N, C-alpha and C positions, 0 to 999 in steps of 0.2 A: 779301864773304863769300858763299859758295855754300851753299844749302840745297836739299833735294829736295822736290818737290811729291808728296805721298803718292798722290794719285789717278792721276797720269800717270807718275810717275817722272822727270819732267823736272827739270833743274837750274834753280834760280832764283838770280839774282844780286841780293843785297840792295843797293839803291842808297842807302838812308837808314838807316844803322845805329841811330841813336837810337830810331827806331820799333821796332826789333827788341827792344831792351833795356827799353823802356818798358812795364810791365805794364798800363797804362791804354789802350794801343793794341792793338786786336784784329786789325789788318791792318798789313802792311808794304808799302812801295813797292819794287818790284823789276822785273826783266825776265827773261824766259826766256833761258837761256844755251844757244843751239842754233846750232852751227856758228860761222862767222866773222861772220855778220850780227848787228848789234845790234838787238834788238827794242824796241818801244815800252815805256816804263815802264807798269806797271799795278799794281793793288792785289792782294795775296794775303792770305788769311786765315791767321793764325798757326797756327790749329788744323789746317790742311792742309799744314803744313811740318814737316820733320824735318831732322836733320843728315844728312850723306851716309852715315854709319854706321847710319842708321835709328833713332838715338836721338831721343827726343822733346826738345823745347825745355825748358829749365829752368822750373820753376814760377814763379820770380821774374821771368821774362820775360813770362809769360802770365796770371798771376793776381795782381791787385793786393791780394788779401786772403789771400795764402798764409801769412802769419804772424799772422793775427788771433787764432787760438786761443792761440798762444804769448804774445802781448801781453796778451790778456785774463787768462790765468793769472797773469802777472806782476803785473798791476794788482790782481787779487784778493789776491795774496800781500802786496803792499805795503799795501793798505788794511786787511788783517787784522792787520798789525803796528802799526797806528796807535792 
């Protein structure tokens, strides 16, 4: 999968997709996709990456607590019915 580094506009090839989808990982392993030469793998902060369309990464990929409020509201509703 290719993403774009926001600071430079360079393309980044994600080499370990599970890191991208894991909200507990703040960095992914990848490499710059520049020309035909393969660059060394390095770490990239998810906060500095976007899709090629410049859309941000989904919250469920970057924030492990993205549903905490929803879960808390549900738990309160369940306990109030007890």
